[in-house]
C-alpha positions in Angstrom: 45.5 -6.0 -15.1 46.6 -3.4 -17.7 46.5 -4.0 -21.5 50.1 -4.5 -23.2 50.7 -2.2 -26.0 52.4 -4.7 -28.5 53.9 -1.8 -30.6 55.7 -0.6 -27.7 57.5 -4.1 -27.5 58.6 -3.9 -31.1 56.5 -6.7 -32.1 54.2 -6.1 -35.1 50.4 -6.5 -34.5 48.6 -9.3 -36.4 47.0 -6.8 -38.8 50.7 -5.9 -39.9 51.8 -9.4 -40.6 51.7 -10.0 -44.3 49.7 -13.1 -45.4 51.2 -16.1 -46.8 54.6 -17.5 -46.1 57.5 -15.4 -44.8 60.0 -14.3 -47.5 62.6 -16.9 -48.2 60.4 -19.9 -47.0 58.5 -22.3 -49.0 55.3 -24.0 -48.2 54.7 -27.8 -48.6 52.6 -27.2 -51.7 55.7 -25.5 -53.2 57.9 -28.5 -52.7 58.3 -30.6 -55.8 57.2 -34.4 -55.1 60.3 -36.3 -53.9 60.8 -39.9 -54.4 61.5 -41.8 -51.2 64.3 -44.1 -51.0 63.9 -47.8 -50.4 65.6 -47.4 -47.1 63.0 -44.5 -46.1 60.0 -46.9 -47.1 61.7 -49.8 -45.1 61.9 -47.7 -42.0 58.2 -46.7 -42.3 57.3 -50.2 -41.8 59.8 -51.4 -39.2 58.8 -51.7 -35.5 61.2 -53.2 -33.2 58.7 -53.8 -30.3 56.4 -55.6 -32.8 59.0 -57.8 -34.1 60.2 -58.8 -30.6 56.6 -59.5 -29.5 55.8 -61.7 -32.5 59.1 -63.3 -32.6 58.3 -64.5 -28.9 54.7 -65.5 -29.9 55.5 -67.4 -33.1 58.9 -68.8 -32.2 57.7 -72.3 -32.4 56.4 -71.7 -35.9 59.0 -69.5 -37.4 62.1 -70.7 -35.8 64.0 -70.7 -39.3 65.3 -67.3 -39.9 64.2 -67.7 -43.4 60.7 -68.3 -42.5 60.8 -65.2 -40.0 62.0 -63.2 -42.9 59.4 -64.3 -45.3 56.7 -63.6 -42.7 58.0 -60.2 -42.1 58.3 -59.6 -45.8 54.6 -60.6 -46.3 53.7 -58.2 -43.6 55.4 -55.2 -44.9 54.0 -56.0 -48.7 51.2 -53.4 -49.6 47.6 -54.9 -49.8 46.0 -54.7 -53.2 43.1 -52.6 -53.7 39.9 -54.5 -53.3 36.3 -53.2 -53.7 32.9 -54.5 -53.6 29.7 -53.5 -55.4 26.6 -52.8 -53.4 23.5 -54.7 -53.8 22.3 -58.2 -54.6 23.4 -60.3 -57.5 19.9 -59.7 -59.2 19.9 -55.8 -58.6 20.0 -53.9 -61.9 22.2 -51.0 -60.4 24.7 -53.3 -59.2 24.7 -55.2 -62.7 25.1 -52.0 -64.4 28.1 -50.8 -62.3 29.6 -54.2 -62.9 29.2 -53.9 -66.5 30.8 -50.6 -66.5 33.7 -51.9 -64.6 34.2 -55.0 -66.8 33.8 -52.9 -70.2 35.3 -49.5 -69.4 37.7 -49.8 -66.4 39.3 -53.2 -66.5 40.5 -53.5 -70.1 42.8 -50.4 -69.8 44.4 -52.1 -66.7 45.6 -54.8 -68.6 49.1 -53.2 -68.6 49.5 -54.0 -64.9 51.8 -56.9 -64.2 48.9 -58.8 -62.5 45.4 -58.1 -64.3 42.6 -56.7 -62.3 40.2 -59.5 -61.5 37.0 -60.3 -59.9 37.4 -62.2 -56.4 36.4 -65.7 -57.4 34.7 -66.6 -54.3 32.4 -63.5 -54.2 29.1 -64.0 -55.7 28.2 -62.6 -59.4 31.7 -60.9 -59.8 30.4 -58.2 -57.5 33.8 -57.7 -55.9 37.2 -57.0 -57.4 41.0 -56.9 -57.0 43.6 -54.6 -58.5 47.0 -55.6 -57.5 48.2 -52.2 -56.9 48.8 -50.6 -53.5 46.2 -48.0 -52.2 48.9 -45.4 -52.1 49.8 -46.1 -55.8 46.1 -45.8 -56.7 45.6 -42.5 -55.1 48.9 -40.7 -55.7 50.1 -38.8 -58.6 53.4 -40.9 -58.7 54.0 -44.6 -58.6 55.2 -46.1 -55.5 58.8 -46.0 -56.4 58.3 -42.1 -57.5 59.6 -42.9 -60.9 56.7 -42.1 -63.0 53.3 -40.5 -63.1 50.4 -43.2 -62.6 48.7 -44.1 -65.5 45.5 -42.8 -67.1 43.9 -46.1 -66.2 44.8 -46.0 -62.6 43.5 -42.4 -62.5 40.2 -43.5 -64.0 39.8 -46.3 -61.6 40.7 -43.9 -58.6 38.1 -41.3 -59.8 35.5 -44.1 -60.5 35.9 -45.5 -56.9 35.7 -42.1 -55.3 32.7 -41.2 -57.3 30.9 -44.5 -56.8 31.7 -44.7 -53.0 30.3 -41.3 -52.5 27.2 -42.5 -54.2 26.9 -45.7 -52.1 27.1 -48.0 -55.0 30.8 -49.1 -54.2 32.5 -49.9 -51.0 36.3 -50.2 -50.8 36.9 -53.1 -48.4 39.7 -55.4 -47.7 39.0 -59.1 -49.0 39.1 -60.7 -45.8 36.3 -58.3 -44.4 34.1 -59.4 -47.2 34.0 -63.1 -46.0 31.8 -62.7 -43.0 28.7 -61.4 -44.3 28.8 -64.2 -46.9 29.1 -66.9 -44.2 26.7 -65.2 -41.5 23.5 -65.8 -43.7 21.8 -62.6 -42.3 18.0 -62.5 -43.1 15.9 -59.6 -43.1 14.9 -58.5 -39.6 18.1 -59.8 -38.3 20.5 -57.1 -36.5 24.3 -57.4 -36.9 26.7 -55.7 -34.8 29.9 -55.0 -36.6 32.8 -53.8 -34.4 
């Protein structure tokens, strides 16, 4: 099989193609952030097959249209940011991390509609809930795209990233924090977490 002479076909060799975007085009990074409309956000969380399946499964419990609508609205609402501090309630590092959260991170978050709070059922205030979505915490813009997230949320996000990398904090849904508290796992036991 003979080698094809790309130049004879009128096609530029890869070495001749300029780096970067083609003239007159924009990259994703060049695009300004765009606020999504409420219709766009709504479409992202709709799934007809899901609704049909659960409507059939839950018909006896959610026969009233208002109950069904409330159920679906709760499924579509974003979960709050929750995290736990690693270690036992007597661990000095865990207590120092908790003190930093309580004195440095939580007071500036008082501007939120619902204040950040420790989960009351988790021992020694080592687990916290902040009533903002994960997307709002990590993005440069608020959920509605209307304003830049606050300095307090930027600081919390940076803290969570740093402390997660260091292994001192774990971002975890509140429901996933319950089983370890109830299992009474003792040293030497093995647990399979699937």
